[in-house]
C-alpha positions as CSV (number, residue, x, y, z in Angstrom):
1,M,-16.4,37.5,-22.7
2,E,-15.0,34.5,-20.9
3,E,-16.6,35.7,-17.6
4,Q,-20.0,36.2,-19.3
5,D,-19.8,32.7,-20.8
6,T,-18.9,31.2,-17.4
7,R,-21.8,33.1,-15.8
8,R,-24.2,31.8,-18.4
9,V,-23.0,28.3,-17.8
10,R,-23.5,28.7,-14.1
11,V,-27.0,30.1,-14.6
12,R,-27.9,27.1,-16.9
13,S,-26.4,24.7,-14.4
14,K,-28.5,26.1,-11.6
15,K,-31.6,25.9,-13.7
16,E,-30.8,22.3,-14.6
17,I,-30.2,21.5,-10.9
18,L,-33.5,23.1,-9.9
19,I,-35.4,21.2,-12.6
20,E,-33.6,18.0,-11.6
21,Q,-34.6,18.5,-7.9
22,C,-38.2,19.4,-8.6
23,T,-38.9,16.7,-11.1
24,P,-39.2,13.8,-8.6
25,Y,-41.6,15.8,-6.5
26,L,-43.8,16.6,-9.5
27,L,-43.7,13.0,-10.7
28,C,-44.7,11.7,-7.3
29,I,-47.7,14.2,-7.1
30,F,-48.7,13.1,-10.6
31,C,-48.5,9.4,-9.5
32,N,-50.8,10.0,-6.5
33,I,-53.4,11.8,-8.5
34,C,-53.5,8.9,-10.9
35,V,-53.6,6.4,-8.0
36,A,-56.5,8.2,-6.5
37,G,-58.4,7.8,-9.7
38,F,-57.4,4.1,-9.7
39,N,-59.1,3.6,-6.3
40,V,-62.4,5.3,-7.5
41,V,-62.5,3.7,-10.9
42,S,-61.7,0.2,-9.6
43,K,-64.4,0.6,-6.9
44,V,-67.0,1.5,-9.7
45,S,-66.0,-1.6,-11.7
46,L,-66.2,-3.9,-8.7
47,D,-69.6,-2.4,-7.7
48,Q,-70.8,-3.1,-11.3
49,G,-70.2,-6.8,-10.7
50,M,-66.8,-7.3,-12.4
51,S,-64.7,-10.1,-10.8
52,R,-61.5,-8.8,-9.0
53,Y,-59.5,-11.6,-10.7
54,V,-60.7,-10.7,-14.2
55,L,-60.2,-7.0,-13.5
56,L,-56.6,-7.7,-12.7
57,V,-56.1,-9.9,-15.8
58,Y,-57.4,-7.3,-18.2
59,S,-55.6,-4.5,-16.4
60,T,-52.2,-6.2,-16.7
61,A,-52.9,-7.2,-20.3
62,F,-53.8,-3.6,-21.3
63,G,-50.7,-2.5,-19.4
64,S,-48.5,-4.9,-21.5
65,L,-50.1,-3.6,-24.7
66,A,-49.6,0.0,-23.7
67,S,-46.0,-0.3,-22.5
68,A,-44.8,-2.5,-25.4
69,P,-44.7,0.4,-28.0
70,L,-42.9,2.7,-25.6
71,A,-40.2,0.1,-24.9
72,L,-39.7,-0.5,-28.7
73,V,-39.4,3.3,-29.4
74,F,-37.4,4.5,-26.4
75,E,-35.4,1.5,-25.3
76,R,-34.9,-0.5,-28.5
77,K,-31.2,0.0,-28.5
78,N,-30.9,-0.9,-24.8
79,G,-27.6,-2.7,-24.1
80,S,-28.6,-4.3,-20.8
81,K,-28.7,-8.1,-20.9
82,I,-31.6,-10.0,-19.4
83,S,-29.9,-12.4,-17.0
84,L,-31.4,-15.1,-14.8
85,L,-31.3,-12.7,-11.9
86,V,-33.3,-10.1,-13.9
87,L,-35.9,-12.8,-14.8
88,R,-36.1,-13.8,-11.2
89,D,-36.8,-10.2,-10.2
90,V,-39.4,-9.9,-12.9
91,F,-41.2,-13.0,-11.6
92,F,-41.3,-11.8,-8.0
93,L,-42.3,-8.3,-9.2
94,G,-45.3,-9.8,-11.0
95,L,-46.1,-12.0,-8.0
96,L,-45.8,-9.3,-5.3
97,G,-47.1,-6.3,-7.3
98,D,-49.8,-7.9,-9.4
99,V,-51.0,-11.3,-8.2
100,L,-50.7,-10.9,-4.4
101,G,-50.7,-7.2,-4.1
102,R,-53.5,-6.2,-6.5
103,V,-55.8,-9.2,-5.9
104,L,-55.8,-8.6,-2.2
105,Y,-56.0,-4.8,-2.8
106,F,-59.2,-5.2,-5.0
107,A,-60.7,-7.5,-2.3
108,G,-60.0,-4.9,0.4
109,L,-61.5,-2.2,-1.8
110,E,-64.6,-4.4,-2.5
111,Y,-65.3,-4.9,1.2
112,T,-64.5,-1.3,2.3
113,S,-64.4,2.1,0.6
114,P,-62.0,4.1,-1.6
115,T,-61.3,6.6,1.2
116,F,-60.6,3.8,3.7
117,V,-58.3,2.1,1.3
118,S,-56.4,5.3,0.5
119,A,-56.1,6.0,4.2
120,M,-54.7,2.5,4.9
121,C,-52.2,2.9,2.0
122,N,-50.4,5.5,4.2
123,L,-48.9,2.5,5.9
124,I,-46.8,1.8,2.8
125,P,-44.1,4.4,3.5
126,S,-43.5,3.0,7.0
127,M,-43.6,-0.6,5.7
128,T,-41.3,0.3,2.8
129,F,-38.9,2.1,5.2
130,I,-38.7,-1.1,7.4
131,F,-38.1,-3.4,4.4
132,A,-35.5,-0.9,3.0
133,V,-33.7,-0.9,6.4
134,L,-33.7,-4.7,6.5
135,C,-32.4,-4.8,3.0
136,R,-29.8,-2.1,3.8
137,M,-31.1,0.3,1.3
138,E,-31.9,2.9,3.9
139,K,-29.8,4.0,6.9
140,M,-31.5,3.9,10.3
141,E,-29.7,6.0,12.9
142,I,-32.1,7.1,15.7
143,S,-29.5,9.6,17.0
144,R,-29.7,11.6,13.7
145,H,-32.5,14.2,13.2
146,S,-33.2,12.9,9.6
147,S,-34.1,9.4,10.9
148,Q,-36.2,10.9,13.7
149,A,-38.1,13.1,11.3
150,K,-38.9,10.2,9.0
151,I,-40.2,8.1,11.9
152,V,-42.3,10.9,13.4
153,G,-43.6,11.9,10.0
154,T,-44.7,8.4,9.2
155,V,-46.6,8.1,12.5
156,V,-48.2,11.5,12.2
157,A,-49.3,10.8,8.5
158,F,-50.8,7.5,9.5
159,G,-52.5,9.1,12.4
160,G,-54.1,11.7,10.1
161,A,-55.2,9.0,7.7
162,A,-56.8,7.0,10.5
163,L,-58.6,10.2,11.7
164,M,-60.0,10.8,8.3
165,T,-61.4,7.3,8.2
166,L,-62.6,6.6,11.8
167,Y,-63.7,10.1,12.8
168,K,-66.4,11.8,10.7
169,G,-67.4,14.9,12.7
170,I,-69.8,17.5,11.4
171,S,-70.4,17.9,7.6
172,L,-68.8,21.0,6.3
173,I,-69.0,20.6,2.5
174,S,-71.4,18.4,0.5
175,T,-72.3,18.3,-3.2
176,R,-74.6,16.3,-5.5
177,S,-73.2,13.1,-7.1
178,L,-72.3,13.4,-10.8
179,I,-73.2,9.8,-11.4
180,D,-76.2,8.9,-9.4
181,T,-77.5,10.8,-6.3
182,Q,-79.5,7.9,-5.0
183,R,-76.6,5.5,-5.5
184,S,-74.2,7.8,-3.8
185,H,-76.4,8.0,-0.7
186,N,-76.8,4.2,-0.6
187,Q,-73.0,3.8,-1.0
188,S,-72.3,6.4,1.6
189,A,-74.6,4.7,4.1
190,S,-73.0,1.3,3.4
191,D,-69.5,2.7,3.7
192,H,-70.3,4.2,7.1
193,S,-71.9,1.0,8.3
194,K,-68.7,-0.9,7.4
195,L,-66.7,1.3,9.8
196,S,-68.4,-0.7,12.6
197,L,-66.6,-3.9,13.4
198,D,-68.6,-6.2,11.1
199,K,-67.3,-9.2,9.4
200,D,-66.9,-7.7,6.0
201,W,-64.9,-4.7,7.3
202,I,-62.6,-6.9,9.3
203,K,-62.1,-9.3,6.3
204,G,-61.4,-6.3,4.0
205,S,-58.9,-4.8,6.5
206,I,-56.9,-8.0,6.9
207,M,-56.8,-8.5,3.1
208,L,-55.8,-4.9,2.6
209,F,-53.0,-5.1,5.2
210,A,-51.6,-8.2,3.5
211,S,-51.8,-6.4,0.2
212,L,-49.8,-3.4,1.6
213,L,-47.1,-5.8,2.9
214,S,-46.8,-7.3,-0.5
215,L,-46.7,-3.9,-2.3
216,S,-44.1,-2.6,0.2
217,A,-41.9,-5.5,-0.6
218,Y,-42.6,-4.9,-4.3
219,F,-41.3,-1.3,-4.1
220,V,-38.1,-2.4,-2.4
221,L,-37.5,-5.1,-4.9
222,Q,-38.3,-2.6,-7.7
223,G,-35.4,-0.5,-6.5
224,K,-33.0,-3.4,-6.6
225,A,-34.3,-4.7,-10.0
226,V,-33.8,-1.3,-11.8
227,K,-30.2,-1.3,-10.7
228,R,-29.6,-4.7,-12.2
229,Y,-31.5,-3.8,-15.4
230,P,-31.4,0.0,-15.9
231,A,-34.2,0.1,-18.6
232,P,-37.4,1.1,-16.7
233,I,-39.8,0.9,-19.6
234,T,-38.7,-2.6,-20.6
235,L,-38.7,-3.6,-16.9
236,T,-42.3,-2.3,-16.7
237,L,-43.2,-4.3,-19.8
238,M,-41.7,-7.6,-18.5
239,T,-43.4,-7.0,-15.1
240,C,-46.8,-6.5,-16.8
241,I,-46.3,-9.7,-18.9
242,S,-45.3,-11.6,-15.8
243,G,-48.4,-10.3,-14.0
244,T,-50.7,-11.1,-16.9
245,L,-49.5,-14.7,-17.1
246,M,-49.8,-15.3,-13.3
247,S,-53.1,-13.5,-12.9
248,T,-54.6,-15.4,-15.8
249,V,-53.7,-18.7,-14.2
250,T,-55.0,-17.4,-10.8
251,A,-58.3,-16.2,-12.4
252,A,-58.8,-19.5,-14.3
253,I,-58.5,-21.4,-11.1
254,L,-60.5,-19.2,-8.8
255,D,-63.1,-17.8,-11.2
256,H,-63.6,-20.1,-14.2
257,K,-67.1,-18.8,-15.2
258,A,-67.3,-17.8,-18.8
259,A,-69.6,-14.9,-18.0
260,S,-67.0,-13.3,-15.8
261,W,-64.6,-12.9,-18.6
262,R,-66.9,-10.8,-20.8
263,L,-66.0,-7.2,-20.9
264,P,-69.1,-5.0,-20.3
265,W,-69.7,-2.0,-22.6
266,N,-70.5,0.4,-19.8
267,I,-68.7,2.4,-17.1
268,A,-67.2,-0.8,-15.7
269,L,-65.0,-1.0,-18.8
270,L,-63.2,2.1,-17.6
271,G,-61.6,0.2,-14.7
272,P,-59.4,-2.2,-16.7
273,L,-58.6,0.4,-19.4
274,Y,-57.6,3.0,-16.9
275,N,-55.7,0.6,-14.7
276,G,-53.9,-1.0,-17.6
277,V,-52.8,2.1,-19.5
278,V,-52.4,4.7,-16.7
279,I,-51.4,2.5,-13.7
280,F,-49.7,-0.6,-15.0
281,A,-47.9,1.1,-17.9
282,I,-47.3,4.8,-17.2
283,I,-47.4,5.0,-13.4
284,I,-45.2,1.9,-12.8
285,Y,-42.7,3.4,-15.2
286,V,-42.7,6.7,-13.4
287,Q,-42.4,5.0,-10.1
288,T,-39.4,3.1,-11.4
289,L,-37.8,6.3,-12.5
290,V,-38.3,8.0,-9.1
291,T,-37.1,4.9,-7.3
292,Q,-34.0,4.8,-9.4
293,K,-33.2,8.4,-8.6
294,R,-34.4,8.9,-5.0
295,G,-35.1,5.4,-3.6
296,P,-38.3,3.6,-2.6
297,V,-38.8,5.5,0.7
298,F,-38.9,8.9,-1.1
299,M,-41.3,7.6,-3.7
300,T,-43.8,6.0,-1.2
301,S,-43.7,9.0,1.2
302,F,-46.1,10.9,-1.1
303,R,-48.8,8.2,-0.6
304,P,-50.7,10.4,2.0
305,L,-51.6,12.8,-0.8
306,S,-53.8,10.2,-2.5
307,T,-56.0,10.1,0.6
308,I,-56.7,13.8,0.3
309,I,-57.3,13.5,-3.5
310,V,-59.6,10.5,-3.1
311,A,-61.7,12.4,-0.5
312,I,-62.0,15.3,-3.0
313,M,-62.9,12.9,-5.9
314,E,-65.5,11.2,-3.7
315,L,-66.9,14.6,-2.9
316,F,-67.6,15.5,-6.5
317,I,-67.9,12.1,-8.2
318,L,-69.5,9.8,-5.7
319,G,-71.4,12.5,-3.8
320,E,-69.6,11.9,-0.4
321,A,-69.7,14.8,2.1
322,L,-66.5,16.4,3.4
323,H,-66.5,16.3,7.2
324,L,-64.4,17.9,9.9
325,G,-62.4,14.8,10.5
326,S,-61.3,14.7,6.9
327,I,-60.0,18.3,7.0
328,V,-58.1,17.8,10.3
329,G,-56.7,14.5,9.1
330,A,-55.6,16.1,5.9
331,I,-53.7,18.7,7.8
332,L,-51.9,16.0,9.8
333,I,-51.1,14.1,6.7
334,I,-49.5,17.1,5.1
335,L,-47.5,17.8,8.3
336,G,-46.3,14.2,8.4
337,L,-45.4,14.2,4.7
338,Y,-43.4,17.4,5.2
339,A,-41.5,15.8,8.1
340,I,-40.7,12.7,6.0
341,L,-39.5,14.7,3.0
342,W,-37.4,17.0,5.3
343,G,-35.7,14.0,6.9
344,K,-35.0,12.5,3.5
345,E,-33.6,15.7,2.1
346,K,-31.4,16.3,5.2
347,E,-30.1,12.7,4.8
348,I,-29.3,13.4,1.1
349,K,-27.4,16.6,2.0
350,E,-25.4,14.8,4.7
351,Q,-24.4,12.1,2.2
352,N,-23.4,14.8,-0.4
353,L,-21.2,16.5,2.2
354,V,-19.5,13.3,3.0
355,E,-19.0,12.5,-0.7
356,H,-17.7,15.9,-1.7
357,T,-15.4,16.6,1.3
358,P,-12.6,14.3,0.3
359,R,-12.6,15.6,-3.2
360,E,-12.2,19.2,-2.0
361,K,-9.2,18.1,0.1
362,D,-7.6,16.4,-2.9
363,I,-8.0,19.6,-4.9
364,D,-6.3,21.7,-2.2
365,I,-3.4,19.3,-2.1
366,K,-3.0,19.4,-5.9
367,Q,-3.0,23.2,-5.8
368,E,-0.3,23.3,-3.1
369,N,1.8,20.9,-5.1
370,V,1.5,23.2,-8.2
């Protein structure tokens, strides 16, 4: 009987370990599906004439309203104290993630296309890795295979994303737009013209690059903040409130027209609603959980998946054709992603071996003494 009970315990523990190992992967995939929708929905709202500053204000405001009930229900009895260091982190999280990161992100999206923005976002894992190394949150030992895999995987993934954006090739799959066929053809033509070195494309690329730097620093700071204040939902709520206050001041200074603040009752309204509830409330909370368990590099290494998802969404929603360059680039992105994850898992296994080896020796010594 005792042996059967111990076997049952072992089977349960293995299932729990398997679920615990798979959960971060599933959460990251879920995040990237939602982020892909964020790019497409935001592009639609901006094309409908909504100001990028007002879009950010309403997005963070809806995010605050959506995350407040969750914080009250699940973290009402949270024993963590809000210190000055936590408030400082919340201020910079709102500044880096919302005001600087999202405003510049929306500007880059307005001047380019969702596919291009998603492709450029594959720089985030490498930027986050560099920031994490500088902040001593990640180890960088070139002699180890784990570090080599993460470096090579980042380069390969970015190369695949660049190929998807800059090389079109022959059209393999095309479909009719679900919104407006004529609009999709016009949008497609404008997007392809922006790939030439015109002023708008260069301006959008520079703004987007600055946005990615800000977001990469945000992810690293998020990993440190959740260690100081281990209540991810409340931290998400405070970040949204901080972003709402700062983005409101920014919008009032840069876009003070009364007409810009009116919410339209059409498809453009989907942008701030989706961004607020899904991105600023749910996704930021999920990202905080994954960052707390696996670190910022692991969480951002799934970014290349959003490029593939956006390409598929543009195929069916915006009527974009799927070309040879997109398929080849997607294969490179998957290979690069696999290399990054392999390097990260190998690094975790090496750390676990180092941590458990002394304990096993102590057990052997105790058994010999007995």
